[in-house]
N, C-alpha and C positions, 0 to 999 in steps of 0.2 A: 778788289784782289787780282791779280794775274792767275792765269791759268788755265784751263779747260771747263768751258761750259756749253754741256749738250742742254738742250732745250725741246722737251716734248717730241723726240725725234721718233720717226715712223719710217718702216724701212722694208720695204718688197724685194722680193726676187722673180724674175718675168712680169713683174706687173700684174700680178696674181698671188703670189706666196705671202702673207705679213711674216716676218722674221722679228721686226721687234716693234711695238707698239706704246707709242707716250711715253718714252723714256726721256728720263731728266736726271742728271747729277752733273757732279763738278770735282775737278783736281785741282787744287791752289798749288800758288808754289811752295816748293820745297815739301808737300804731300806724299805719302804712299797712300793709293789709294786702290782695294781691290774687289774686283767683281766675280760675284761666286754664283753657282748656280748648274744644274746638270747640264752634259751635253743636250745641244738642241735650244736650249734657253732663249740664246741670241747675244752672247758675249761677244764671241768671235766675230759675230757680225758687226757690232760696234765697232771695233778695232778698227777693221774693214773700211766702214765707214768715215771713222776719223781719218784715216791716212790715206783716203782717195782711193782706195782699189777696189770696189766694188765693182764696177761698171763690166771686168771682165768676165764675173762671173752672173752679170745682167742683172746685177743687184744696183738700187737706187734709194737713197734717201728722198721721199716723197713728200714730207714734210718734218715741221720742226727746223730747228739751228743748230749748229757745232762752230764753235766759235774758239781759238785760242789767243790770250792777249787781246781780244776784241778784234780780232780777224776773221773774217767768215770764212772758213774752211772750207764748206759745202762748194763752193764756189769756183773751189782752186784744183790743180794737177796736182798728183802727188808727189812732184819732185819738188814744185812751189810748196806745198804742205810742210816738207822736211826742209827747206829751206826757212819758215817760219820757226824750226825748232822741236817740230812733232816726228820722232823718229819711232818706227813700229819694228820690234825682234817676234816675228812670226810662228807660230807653233810649228814644229817639227823643224826648225833652225834653217832650214832653206837655204844652206850656202852654194856656191859654186865649184859642185863636187869635186872635179878633175882642176881644178884651180887649187895652187897653193896657200895656206894659212895666211901669206903677209899678200899675196895678191887679190885674196878676200876682202882682206882688210882694207886695202887702198882704194875697191870698189863703195866700201860707204865713206869714203871720201874722194869719189871719181874727181871733183873739181878742185883738188889740192894739189898744190906744188911746191916741190923745193922745201923750204926749211920749215913751214908750216905742217904740212904733209910727213915730215923727219918729225917733228915735234907731238905730233897727234900718235903715231905708232909707239913711239916712246909711252905715251901715255898710257895706250893700253897695254903694252908690255909690262908695264908698271905695276897696273891692277891684274894682269893675268900673267905674273911668271912664268906659269908653267908652259905658255907656249912661244917663249925664246926660242927653245933649242928645237920646236916643231916648224918654226917660222917657212921653212923650205919644203916642208913635208905637204903631201896632197891632201887637201882638206876632207876628202872621202873617205880618206882612211885613218880619219882620227876616232877616237873616243867618242861616247855620247856627249862625256862632260866637257870634254875637248873641244866638241863642235859647237857645246852651248854657250862656251867661252868665247869663241870665234863670231859667232853668231851676236851676241852682245856687244863684243869689241869693236865689232863692225857698223854697229849701230852707235858706240861713242865717238867714231871717227867725223860723223855729220856735226857733232857739238852739240849735242840735244838739250833743250829746253826738259822738254816732257817725253819720256823714255817710256814706252808702251809693251808692255811682256805678256805673250800668250803661253801659257804652261811652258813656264822656265823649267819647272822640278821634271817634265814627262820623261821616263823612259830612264830617269837618272838614278844611280846609286844613293845612299843616303848621307856619305860624307862629302859626295860632289853637291848634293842637295844644299846640304849647311855651306857650304863654299859660297854658292851662288848665290844663298839669301843674304849672308853676311855681304858678301859686293855690294846687292842694291842696297841694303841700308847703309851702307861708307857711301855709295854717290851721291843720296840725299842728303849725308850729314856734311859732309866733305865739298860736295860739288853744288847743292842746294838743287838738283835735278828732280823733276815732280817725277812720280812713277806711278803709271797705270798697268794693274799686274790682274790678269785674269790667272785663277790659278783653282784646279781641283781639289789641293790639298788646303781646306780653309783653314785648318787650324793652323798650319803653319805660316799663311798668307796673313791672315787675322792677326797673329804673332809681331808680326812686323809692322803693318798698316795702321795709318791714322784714323781710316774709315771705310767702312764698308757696304758695299750693295749687293742684296742677296736677289737675283732674277729667275724668272720661273715662265717658261713659255712668253719668252719675248717682253715679259715687263718687270718694275720692280716690284716687288711685294714687299721687301723689306730694309730696311737701312739703318745705320748708325754709327757710332764712334765702334772703332774696331774692338777696345776693351770692354765694353758693353754687349757687344754683340759675342763674344767670347761665353761672357758668363749669363747669357741669356738662354733660360730656359726654352723659351721656343726655338732660337737658333739650334740649341742642342738638340733637339729632338727632331726638327724638321729636315734639318740640313748638314750637322755631325751626327745624326744618328743615335743620339743617347738618349734614352728613357730616363726619367726619375729615378729608377733603381740603378742606373749607369749599366743596364744593357745594351749590347749595341744590337740596334735594331733597322731594316732596311728601308729605304726611303719609302718604297713603296707601301709600307705595312705605316705609316706615320704621316703620310700624305693627305691623309682623310682628316687630319687632327684641327680642329678649331679654326679653321680657315676663314681668316675674320672677313667679314665684309668690307672693311676701310682696306687691307691689301691692293683685292683686286678692285674696286670702284675707278 
């Protein structure tokens, strides 16, 4: 089956700090897969490795393989990775703040010209009609939710087969989060785009995902169908912080619980 395959990935920074250790996972065509875990668990590093943008931070995939539709991504530059259909919406949006909304969108399809560029812009405005009246406005002055729409729209201009999204709900109001996640589901259903989602809101991510992986300290410690993870008492206590008595507990309080050797072997 076509899609993304990460096999035994090991990633270091500065050749000395191990950020990801022996991680394997996959995201098949038209699947929504989420990566869960606390800050510093290696989720964002994996997205950067897949999209080929680790080197400016002195990071490197030192072993393992990252492939998309049987193309080895680890040998490609970031622009060539985008050309394969793998597109990254980074944490914090990372817009060109001094450019207009439409100029930001055009940058996502920088190689497009004429009718094709016009067609893709129209497609983005159809998905995010709120942006139509703001197309000439400076992106840096938009609200957080509008900026997130621009960031996703910019990625869609590249006609992705796999859309990787890093913390799309970060800092947004609940109503906007609902709108963004409804859009994510619609992209998968209507366009057949695969989604790889890094998200701190585990309950929300699992509610729309097909499969989930939980990471800790650079390793996958638990995985399963999203519906099963939502019902799992282990995930409820370990990650969502809910005990058997439905009392909210901190991760620190429960991290010592039944840490099974098979998770970290």
